[in-house]
C-alpha positions as CSV (number, residue, x, y, z in Angstrom):
1,M,15.6,11.8,-10.5
2,K,12.6,9.9,-11.9
3,L,10.2,8.7,-9.3
4,I,10.8,5.0,-10.2
5,N,14.5,5.4,-9.6
6,E,13.8,6.8,-6.1
7,I,11.6,3.8,-5.4
8,V,14.2,1.2,-6.5
9,E,17.2,3.1,-5.1
10,A,19.3,0.7,-3.0
11,R,18.9,2.5,0.4
12,N,15.1,3.0,0.0
13,F,14.6,-0.6,-1.0
14,W,16.8,-1.8,1.9
15,E,14.6,0.3,4.3
16,A,11.5,-1.3,2.8
17,W,13.0,-4.7,3.2
18,M,13.8,-4.1,6.9
19,S,10.2,-2.8,7.4
20,V,8.7,-5.9,5.9
21,R,11.0,-8.1,8.0
22,H,10.0,-6.2,11.1
23,D,6.2,-6.5,10.4
24,H,6.4,-10.2,9.8
25,G,3.0,-11.2,8.4
26,A,1.6,-14.2,6.6
27,A,3.0,-15.8,3.5
28,G,1.4,-15.0,0.2
29,M,0.5,-17.3,-2.7
30,D,4.1,-18.5,-2.9
31,N,4.1,-19.6,0.7
32,M,7.5,-17.9,1.3
33,P,7.8,-16.8,4.9
34,V,9.2,-13.4,5.8
35,E,12.3,-15.1,7.2
36,E,13.3,-16.3,3.6
37,L,13.3,-12.7,2.3
38,D,16.9,-12.3,3.5
39,V,18.0,-14.9,1.0
40,C,15.5,-14.4,-1.8
41,L,15.5,-10.6,-2.2
42,P,19.3,-10.1,-2.6
43,A,19.3,-12.9,-5.2
44,H,16.6,-11.3,-7.2
45,M,17.1,-7.6,-6.5
46,D,18.7,-6.7,-9.8
47,E,15.9,-8.5,-11.7
48,I,13.2,-6.7,-9.7
49,K,14.8,-3.3,-10.1
50,S,15.3,-3.6,-13.9
51,S,11.8,-5.0,-14.4
52,M,10.3,-2.0,-12.5
53,Q,12.4,0.5,-14.4
54,E,11.4,-1.1,-17.7
55,K,7.7,-1.2,-16.7
56,K,7.7,-5.0,-16.9
57,Y,7.3,-5.8,-13.2
58,K,4.5,-8.3,-12.6
59,P,3.4,-8.9,-9.0
60,S,2.6,-12.4,-7.9
61,P,-1.1,-13.1,-7.3
62,V,-2.5,-12.1,-4.0
63,R,-3.9,-14.7,-1.6
64,R,-7.4,-13.9,-0.6
65,V,-8.5,-14.6,3.0
66,Y,-11.6,-13.8,4.9
67,I,-11.5,-12.4,8.4
68,P,-14.7,-12.3,10.5
69,K,-15.8,-8.9,11.7
70,P,-17.8,-8.3,15.0
71,N,-20.9,-7.4,13.0
72,G,-21.0,-10.8,11.3
73,K,-19.6,-9.7,8.0
74,Q,-16.2,-10.7,6.7
75,R,-13.3,-8.5,5.7
76,P,-11.6,-9.8,2.5
77,P,-8.0,-8.6,2.6
78,G,-5.5,-9.9,0.1
79,I,-2.1,-11.1,1.3
80,P,0.7,-10.3,-1.2
81,T,3.9,-12.2,-1.4
82,V,6.7,-10.9,0.9
83,I,8.6,-9.7,-2.2
84,Y,5.7,-7.7,-3.4
85,R,5.3,-6.3,0.1
86,A,8.8,-5.0,-0.1
87,V,8.1,-3.4,-3.5
88,Q,4.9,-1.8,-2.1
89,Q,6.7,-0.5,0.9
90,S,9.5,1.0,-1.2
91,A,6.9,2.8,-3.3
92,A,5.0,3.9,-0.1
93,Q,8.1,5.4,1.4
94,V,8.8,7.6,-1.6
95,L,5.1,8.6,-2.1
96,S,4.8,9.5,1.7
97,R,7.7,11.9,1.3
98,V,5.8,13.5,-1.6
99,Y,2.2,13.5,-0.2
100,E,2.6,13.7,3.6
101,P,3.4,17.5,3.6
102,I,0.2,18.2,1.7
103,F,-2.3,16.0,3.6
104,S,-4.8,17.7,5.9
105,D,-3.7,18.0,9.5
106,S,-7.1,16.7,10.4
107,S,-6.4,13.4,8.6
108,Y,-5.3,10.5,10.9
109,G,-6.0,7.3,9.0
110,F,-3.1,5.2,7.8
111,R,-0.5,7.9,8.2
112,P,2.9,7.8,9.8
113,N,3.1,8.7,13.4
114,R,-0.7,9.1,13.7
115,S,-3.3,6.8,15.3
116,C,-7.0,6.6,16.0
117,H,-6.2,7.5,19.6
118,M,-4.7,10.8,18.4
119,A,-7.9,11.4,16.3
120,I,-10.1,10.8,19.4
121,G,-7.9,13.2,21.4
122,K,-8.2,15.9,18.8
123,A,-12.0,15.4,18.7
124,L,-12.1,15.8,22.5
125,D,-10.0,19.0,22.2
126,Y,-12.6,20.4,19.8
127,L,-15.4,19.5,22.2
128,N,-13.6,21.2,25.0
129,E,-13.2,24.3,22.8
130,G,-17.0,24.5,22.5
131,Y,-17.6,22.7,19.2
132,E,-20.8,20.7,19.3
133,W,-20.5,18.5,16.2
134,I,-17.8,16.1,15.1
135,I,-18.2,14.4,11.7
136,D,-16.2,11.2,11.1
137,F,-15.9,10.1,7.5
138,D,-15.0,6.5,6.8
139,I,-14.9,5.8,3.1
140,E,-15.6,2.1,3.4
141,K,-13.9,-0.1,0.8
142,Y,-12.6,3.0,-1.0
143,F,-9.5,1.6,-2.6
144,G,-11.1,-1.8,-3.2
145,T,-13.9,-0.3,-5.2
146,T,-12.6,2.9,-6.7
147,I,-11.8,2.8,-10.4
148,Y,-8.1,3.4,-11.0
149,Q,-8.4,6.3,-13.3
150,A,-10.8,8.2,-11.0
151,A,-8.4,7.7,-8.1
152,K,-5.5,9.1,-10.1
153,T,-7.5,12.1,-11.2
154,R,-9.1,12.9,-7.9
155,L,-5.9,12.5,-5.9
156,G,-3.7,14.2,-8.5
157,W,-1.0,11.5,-8.4
158,Y,2.5,12.8,-8.6
159,R,4.0,12.4,-12.0
160,Q,7.5,12.8,-13.4
161,C,8.1,12.9,-17.2
162,G,4.4,12.2,-17.7
163,Q,4.6,8.7,-16.0
164,S,2.5,7.7,-13.1
165,V,4.1,5.4,-10.5
166,F,1.1,3.2,-10.9
167,N,2.2,2.4,-14.5
168,Y,5.1,0.6,-12.8
169,L,3.1,-1.2,-10.1
170,P,0.2,-3.1,-11.8
171,S,-2.6,-4.6,-9.8
172,P,-2.0,-8.2,-9.0
173,Q,-4.4,-11.0,-9.5
174,V,-6.5,-12.0,-6.5
175,L,-6.7,-15.7,-5.9
176,A,-9.6,-17.0,-4.0
177,M,-9.1,-20.7,-4.1
178,P,-9.9,-22.6,-6.2
179,K,-10.6,-19.9,-8.9
180,V,-8.6,-16.9,-10.1
181,N,-10.3,-13.5,-10.3
182,R,-8.4,-10.9,-12.3
183,T,-9.3,-7.5,-10.9
184,D,-9.9,-4.9,-13.6
185,K,-9.3,-2.1,-11.0
186,K,-5.9,-0.9,-10.1
187,E,-5.5,0.0,-6.4
188,P,-2.9,2.4,-5.0
189,T,-0.8,0.7,-2.4
């Protein structure tokens, strides 16, 4: 089965939909709250599925917000629409099944069933075993600054029939009101 077919498969998309509903979150540029996903997604599911399979899917622009950090800087996350979050989640579920088995056991960031508390616990285990050094790598802003092609090459993205999943999920526009900035970098989601 082609990777894109696994992503848009009905059960996988339903699980993604349930995950987005459970996580709630803010509305994107379309101002659609998560609660409206129950009505909107079924009405547009066939259209979303076929556009993804035909490589014509276009995500809605992402709403840019700025969240203050304790050090005085600001973190600029983008808030996608709830429909695009469901699309992202459906892709993430499939890609997790592919990549999770090959990730390092020492990796804890943004992985299922892992947390920073587990990483700290493992570091304490190493200290108790007599290790004297612990090195913590935080690749700041990696996916926000990494060029798409370099990310694909370095991470060896899973391909089927010579097609990368990222060909199906183009990077959205980031809207920082009042102007539109088209990012020329594609980011894995």
